[in-house]
N, C-alpha and C positions, 0 to 999 in steps of 0.2 A: 267861659272856661277855655283857656288856651291849651288844648290837648293836641299833641302831635298825631296826625293821621297820615297813613301811607295809602295812597290810591293811585290810579292811573289817570286821574283828571289833572287838568292844568293847574299850576300853583295859584293862579289868579282866582280860579273857581274855588279851590279848597280853602283859600284864605277867608272866604265868606262864611265857612261853616261855623266857627265859634260865634260869630255875630248872629247867624241864623238860629242856632240852638238857644242862645240867650234870649232872643226875641220870642221864640216858641215857648220857652220856660216861663217867661213873664206872662204871656197870654194864657197859657193853659193853667198857670197857677192863680191868676187873678180872675179870669172870666170863666174858667172851666173848659174842658175839652169840647163838649158839644156846642158851646156858644162861640167857639173860635173857628174861623175859616182859614184855609190856606191863603186865600187872597189877602186877608187882614195881616197875616204874618209877613207876607211878601211886601205889603205896603210899609210895614214898620221897618223893614230892612232896605227899603228902596230897591226892591228886586221885582222883576216881572214874574207873574205867577208861573210862567213856563220855566223860568230859571230855577224857581223853587222846586218844581217837579223834576228838574234835572238831578238835584241832590237826593230827593226823596220821592218815590213813586206815589205815595199816599200820605194822608194825614196820620194814619195809624203807624206807618213806618217812622214818621217824624216823632211821634210820641214815644215810640220804643227807644229812639236815639236819645231823647230828653231823659227818659227813665234811666238809661244806661249812664248818662252823665251824672244824674242825681245819686245813683248808687255808688259811682266812682268817688264822688265827693264824700260820701259817708264812709266808704272803705278807707280812704286815705286818713280821715280824721280819727277813726276808731283804731286803726292799726297802730298809729303813733301813740295813742293813749294807753293801749294795753301792752305795748311792747316790753315795758320794764316791770310789769306786775306779775308776780308769781302766785300769790295767794288767790284762790278761786273767787272769793268774795270781793277782794280788791279789784280783780280783773273785771268782774261784772259791773262793779261800781264805776270803774274807769270807762268801760264800754258805754254804759248808760249816760255818763256825763258827756262824753264826746258826741254821742247821738243827739242829746238834748242841745248841746251848744251849736251843732250844725242846723238842726231843725228850727231852733229859735233865733237864728242869726239872720232872718229875713232872706234866706236862700230861696230863690225862685225854683231851683231844681228840687230841693227837698220838699218845697210846698207842693209840687206836682205829685211827688210820691205819696203824700198824705191825702191830697184832694182828689186825685184821679185813681180810682181803684180798678184792678184788672176786670172785675165782673161788669164794670160800667161800659167796657169796650169789648163786646164779644168777639169782634174781628181780630183783636190783638191780645185777648185775654191770656192765651197760653204763653206767648212771648213775654208779656209783662210779668207774669208769674215767675218765669224762668229768671228774669233779671232780678226780681225781688228776692227770689230764693238764694241767689248767689250771695247776697248781702246778709240775709237772715241766717245763713249758715254760721256766721260769726257768733250770733246769739245762741244758736243751737249748741255750738261747741262750748260756749261759756257756761250755759246752764247744765250741760252734761258733766262738767267738772265740779259742780257744787256738791258738797257733802249733805245731800238731802236724805230724808227718811226713805226707807225702801219703797213705800207705797206712793211716793210723790209722783204726780203726773207732770213730767218735765215738759212735754209738748204743750199742755195747757198753760203751764207757768210761762213758757217762752212767748206764746201767743198773747197772753194777757199783759205781759210786761211790755212787749213791743206796742201793743194797742194803747196802753196807758202812756207810754212815752210819746207816741205820735199825737194823742189827744191833747197833750199838754200845749201844743201849738195853738189850740182854740181858746184856752183860758189863761195862759201865762201872762203875767203882768210884769214887764221889765222894771217897773218902779216898785214892785212888791218886795217883800223881805226875803223871798227864796230865789237864789241864783240857780242856774242849771246844776252846779256842783252840789248845792244843798238838796235839790230835788232828787238827784241821783242817789245821794246818801239815804234819803228818806225811803225811796222806792226799794232799794236793796235792804235797808234796815227792816222794813215791814216783812220782807220775805224771810229774813233771818229769824225774826221774832216768831213767826209762824212755825218755823222748823224747830226752834228751841222749845216752843210750847208743845209741839207734837211729840218731841223726844222725851219730855218729862211727864207726859200724860199717862 
């Protein structure tokens, strides 16, 4: 990910950051956080371990940086998708579609967000939750705008929806009949049907 960063380090050092983050995302996403060492990431980028620690003082700090890049990737995709939607249901569907398209696109960064959960890394759990919360606010806002029945538990709905979207990465078949767009329509359709049934009960 070529994201401009402003620091006091030399340009040559900072030019390695995108490569370093990409390597860390690949490693954390494929092997998992616990099974990946800083030395392995350094080897993948042809860096000395000491040079890696120059950029990040710990593996936890590197993971937080990868998490931030993953969230940024999702934020960019979803912001563009919902920008023109005014109807609350259409906005939620566009949000789900963009989320699925990013998660199912073999993005190493998105894969880390799904595979490495904050509670798995106690040393960085609070920071990881803060990063995730920044993105999940988009879903919270979208769910808050829905015309749901008064007794609807919007928090539970939001958490279940995000969980279902992320779980899709474990079973989605690119050769199957459902595209990310179709799945997003189905997910939101199920919520609408539940609300319609509750209203008429």
